[in-house]
N, C-alpha and C positions, 0 to 999 in steps of 0.2 A: 081584595083578590090578589093573590101572590103573582108576581111577574112570570114565574115558571109555568103557570097555568095557561098563559097565552100561547097561541101557535107561533111557529117560526115566522119572523119578519113582522110580527104585530107588536106594537108598543103602546102603552097607555100614556097619554098626555093629559093636561088639565081639562081639556074640553072634549075628550073622547079617545077612541082607539084609532091608531094610524098604521097603515101598511108602509113599512120602510125597508127598502132593499138596495144595497149598493149598486149604483148604475141605473136604478129605476126611479121613476117619478114618485115622490111621496104622495099618498092618497089617504084621505080620511074615510074610515069605514062607517057607513050610515046605519047599518043594522045593529041591534043590540047583541052583545056577546052571548054565545051559546044557543042562539035561535037558529032555526033552519035557514033563515034569510042571511044570517051572518056567515054560516058555513058555505052557502052558495056564493056570496060576494067574495069571500076569501079564496074559494076555488077559482073564481074568475080572475082574481088578481094574480094568483100564482100562474095561471095559464096565459097571462098577458092579454086578457080580454079588454083591458082599459088602456091599451096603448103599449107599444114596444118599449123596451128599456131605453133610457136616454143614452145616446151615443155622442160622445164629445167630438166636435169637429177639430179640436186642437190635438192632433196626433202627430207623430213623427212623420207619417206619410204626407200629411198636409203641410207640415213644416218644410220638408224636402221639396215638395212641389212648389211652394212659395219661394223658397231660396233659389230654385232654378230660374225664376222670373226676375229676381232681384238684380239691381245694379252691381251688388257685391259679386255675384256669380258672373254676370256678363263682362265684368272687367278682367276676369281671369284670362291668361293666355291660353290658346287652344290646347296645348299639351298639358298645362296645369289643370284645365277643366276636365280633360280626359282622365287624368289621375284622380281628381276629386270624385268623379262619377263612380269609379270603382268602389270607393268607400261609402258613398251615399247609397249605392245599390246594396252594400252590405248592411247598412243601418236599416234600409227599407225591408230587407229580408228578415231581420231578427227582431225589429220593434216597430213596425209600421203603425200598429194600432195603439201603441203606448202613448201616454200623455207626456210630452217633454217637460211640462211644468212639475211633474213628480220626480224627475231625475235629480239625484243628489250626488255630491262629490264622491261618496263611497261607491255609487253605481258606476261612475266614470272610471274610478280606480279598478273596480272589479272587471270592467270591460277591457281595460288596458292589460291587466294581469292575465286575463283569460288567453291572450295571444302572446304571452311573454316569450314563448319559444320561437316566435317570429318577430323579433324586435323591430324590424323595419315596418312591418304591417301594423304592429301595435302602436308605434310612435306616429306613423302617418295617419292612422285612423283617429288618434287622439287630436292631432292638429285639425283635421277636418271636422271632428265633433266640436272642437272649440269654436271654430268659425260658425258652424251650424247653430250652436247654442247662443252665440252672440246675436245671430239673426233672430232667434227666438225672443231674446231680450228686446230687440228693436221693435218687434211686433207687439210688445206689451203682454206677452203670454206668461212671462215670469220676470222677477226683479233682478236676478243675478245669473251669472254664467257659471255653472258647476264645474265646467272643464277648465276654467281659467286658473292658472297656477298649478295644475296637476303636472308633476314632472314626467318627462319621458324616461323610458327604460335606458339605462346607460349600457353602452356596448363598447367593446374593445375591437373596433374595426380598423384594420390596417389602411393607411392612406393610399390613394391611387398613385401610380407611377407610370411614366411613359413606357411603351413597349420597348424591350431591348431590341437592338438592331437585328440580331439574329432571328428573333421571333417575327419581326416585320418581314424579313426576307423569307422566312418559312411560310408566312401567310401568302406572300406573293407567289411562292412556288406552288402552294396548294390551290390557289385561286388565280388562274391565268387571266391575262387580259381578255376581256369579253364577258366575264362573269359579273353578276350583280354584286357579289361579295367583294370582288376586287375594286369595282367602281366606287362602292360605298367607302371602302378603306382609303382609296386615293383621295376622295372628296373630303373625308374627315381630316386626314393628315395634311393634305395639300392646302385646305382653306382654313383649318383650325376652328371649324364651326361645330356646334352641337348637332347631334344626330337628327334631332327634330327639324332643324333648319336645313340640314343636308337633304333630307327626304322631301322637303318642299321645293327644292331648287328646280327651275324650269330651263328649257333650252333658250327661252327668251331672256333669261337672266345673264347669259353670256354676251358680253359687250367688250369690244376692243381688247381681246385677249385676257379678259378678266371675268370673274363672276360677281354680279351685284347681289349682295345678301341683305335682306331685311330681317334682323334678328327678332324672333318672336318674343323672347324673354325681356330684352332691353329696349327694343324698338329702334336700335341703331341701324343705320344703313352703311354698309361697307362695300368697297370696291377692291376685290382681292385678285391680283394677277395669278394666272394659271401656271403651275409648274410643269415641266416636261413630263414627269411621271403621270400626272393627272391628265394632261393633254392626250397622252397615248391611250389612256383608258377611255376618254371621251370620244376619240376618233373612231373606235370600233363599237361604241354603244348603240343600241337600237333607238330609232327615233319615231316609233309608232305612237308615242304619247307626248304630251307637252312637258312631262316630267323627265328629269335626267335618269332617275332610278325608278323602274316601274314594277308592278306586280308580275306574276308569271304570264298572264294573258297580255300584258303590255297595254292595258286599258286605263290604268290609274297609277298613282304613286304607290311605292312599296310601303306597307304599313310598318310601324315601329316594331310591332310584335314579330312580324315576318322577318324583318332585317335582323333583329336581335337573336331570334332562334337560329337563323342561317349562320350568322357569325359565331354563335356559341358552338355550333356543330364543328366549325373549322377550328375554333380554339381548343376543343377537346382533342381533335386529331393531332394538333401540333404541340400540345402541352402548354397552352397559353391561357389556362382558366383563371390565372391570377390577374389577367389584363383584359379589360372589357372594352366596349365600343367607346365609352367616354374617355378612356385612357389615350385614345388617338389625339384628342384635343391637347393633352399634355405633351404628346410628341411634337405637335406643331409649335407650341410655345417654347419647348426646350431646344428644338432644332434652330429656332430663330435666335435664342440666347447663345447657343454654341457657335452660331455664325457671326457673333459679335454685335448683335442688335441691342440697342438700348431698350428700356422698358416701353418707351412711347412708340418705338417702331414695332415691337411685339404686339402692343395693343392695337396698332393700326390694322393688323391682320386679324387678330382674334376678337377684337371688340371688347376686351376685358378692362376692368378698372385697374388702376395701379396695384391695389391690394391683391386682386385676383391674379395678376401677372406674377407677383411675388409668390403667391401660394402655389401656382401651377409649376413654377420653375425652381422652388426652394432647394430641392435636393441636388439637382444638376448645378444650380448656382453655387451651392456650398462646395461641391467638388471642384468646380472651375476656379472659384476664389481660393480654395485651399491649395490647388495646384500652382496658381499664380504666386501665392504667398510663399510656398516652400521653394519655388524656383528663385524668387527674389532673395530668400534667406540663404540659399545655397550660393548664389552669386556674391552675396555680401560676406560670406564666410568660406573662402576657398579651403579645400582639404588640407589638413596639416600633414607634414611629412611624418612617416612612422619611424 
């Protein structure tokens, strides 16, 4: 009997005919081919009368759920976990039912390139996928990590710089003392901390004229004296919540999204879109450098490593050093008579 005479999904093996369909349980057909009983049994198989199709429990949805319970996820800092969740939700939305064991390197590259017009999203999603697939390997669902070694999209992004003094003053003029935007700015510039740590600051953290900070990213605990500009903003701030900066109702801390959106609105008004919230941390480090502080003194406020202090202050440091060098050069070579 020619194979083409058999109906769809029916295949001849040595010991009889079998119903085989991808995702379904293979079943031997008992009736002889061509008989009424055969066609009835075949119709029942097609209709799923002998059990629903096999559904693999090893899906991306199950993998993401297990990853959320893992020590690898629980060790993430709160802000990092929040960032990861955005991309995990993205994976859940586009491939929850797919089997991660079937993902290949070419699929990872295709996923990255699909978002090439949004390099930050493409690269961050690749990092999270790399971690997720490593967890898949740990579970024994596959042997290798297909995202490992896949390069990120190269971007020509300008490095951050501190806000120019005139733009800082423009921000202060736009956001008077008593506004949340002004308080956030003075906290970021005055303490040199990340916005995530600033939004977590509480009134109970103020001790002996300083703010005690427990950095979420590094775990470092810092005691940072309060500058007059920051103290003026704190003196008029609302105290309806345990947090220094609250939401509109004053019931909880201000969210990162809310603060970022509000500050961006001001940046648009004053022409400061090239400088974001994180640039205020650069201001703190650079102001300390310009005040004559050595790197260890700068780090005592910002909590940064020596390498990061150099990174945050490199442009201002170069200008200061060049000015010093040229001044010394001029002093050593007095002007010649014309």
